C-alpha positions as CSV (number, residue, x, y, z in Angstrom):
1,X,135.7,66.6,0.4
2,X,132.7,68.7,0.3
3,X,130.6,65.5,0.5
4,X,132.3,65.1,3.8
5,X,131.2,68.4,4.8
6,X,128.0,68.3,3.8
7,X,127.2,64.4,5.4
8,X,128.5,66.2,8.6
9,X,126.2,69.4,8.6
10,X,123.4,66.6,8.1
11,X,124.0,65.2,11.7
12,X,125.0,68.6,13.3
13,X,122.0,70.6,12.0
14,X,119.2,67.9,14.1
15,X,120.4,69.5,17.1
16,X,118.8,73.3,16.4
17,X,115.1,71.9,16.7
18,X,116.0,70.7,20.6
19,X,118.1,73.4,21.2
20,X,116.3,76.6,20.1
21,X,113.1,74.8,21.6
22,X,114.6,75.1,24.9
23,X,116.0,78.2,24.9
24,X,112.4,79.9,23.7
25,X,109.5,77.3,23.9
26,X,107.9,76.8,26.8
27,X,105.9,73.5,25.5
28,X,109.4,72.1,24.2
29,X,109.1,68.7,26.0
30,X,112.6,66.2,26.4
31,X,110.5,63.0,24.5
32,X,109.8,65.6,21.7
33,X,113.2,66.5,21.1
34,X,114.6,63.0,21.9
35,X,112.4,61.4,19.0
36,X,113.1,64.3,17.1
37,X,116.8,63.7,16.9
38,X,116.9,60.1,16.3
39,X,114.0,60.4,13.6
40,X,116.6,63.3,11.7
41,X,119.1,61.3,12.4
42,X,118.0,57.8,11.0
43,X,116.1,59.7,8.3
44,X,119.5,61.3,6.9
45,X,121.7,58.3,7.6
46,X,119.3,56.1,5.2
47,X,118.8,59.2,2.3
48,X,123.1,59.9,2.9
49,X,123.7,56.0,2.8
50,X,121.0,53.9,2.0
51,X,119.7,55.3,-1.1
52,X,120.5,58.0,-3.9
53,X,117.0,59.0,-4.2
54,X,116.7,62.8,-2.9
55,X,113.4,64.8,-3.2
56,X,113.7,67.7,-5.2
57,X,117.5,67.4,-5.0
58,X,117.3,68.7,-1.6
59,X,120.2,68.0,0.8
60,X,119.3,64.6,3.2
61,X,120.4,66.8,6.3
62,X,118.0,69.4,5.3
63,X,115.1,66.9,4.4
64,X,115.9,65.1,8.2
65,X,116.4,68.6,10.1
66,X,112.5,68.7,8.4
67,X,111.1,65.9,9.8
68,X,113.2,66.2,13.0
69,X,111.2,70.0,13.4
70,X,107.8,67.6,12.5
71,X,108.2,65.3,15.0
72,X,110.1,67.6,17.5
73,X,106.6,70.2,17.2
74,X,104.0,67.8,17.3
75,X,105.0,65.4,19.8
76,X,105.5,68.6,22.6
77,X,102.1,69.4,21.3
78,X,100.6,66.3,22.0
79,X,102.1,65.4,25.4
80,X,101.0,67.4,28.2
81,X,103.5,69.3,29.9
82,X,104.4,68.1,33.6
83,X,104.4,71.0,36.3
84,X,108.1,70.3,37.1
85,X,108.9,70.8,33.8
86,X,106.8,73.9,33.5
87,X,108.7,75.7,36.3
88,X,112.1,74.5,34.6
89,X,111.2,75.7,31.6
90,X,110.4,78.9,32.9
91,X,113.3,79.7,34.3
92,X,114.8,79.4,31.0
93,X,112.2,81.2,28.9
94,X,111.7,84.0,31.1
95,X,115.7,84.8,32.0
């Protein structure tokens, strides 16, 4: 039962970076959020179902979360934000 809850938690936690990034970070990009979500979900699925190897015995969801965060932030910093995206994001951040 606990393994089922931890497995579900691994996927739910992947939503945290794009949600908080959209609310509090002006530089967050849609492409970075999608790429981070896909990366995190894929790594979580691989570590949960594909292998028994867990670096430092850390929960697969947390390892996937860290990868998600790195991809989200990295891609958002690499991509140049569009003018209409900046205006839309400013409405949320400044509210």
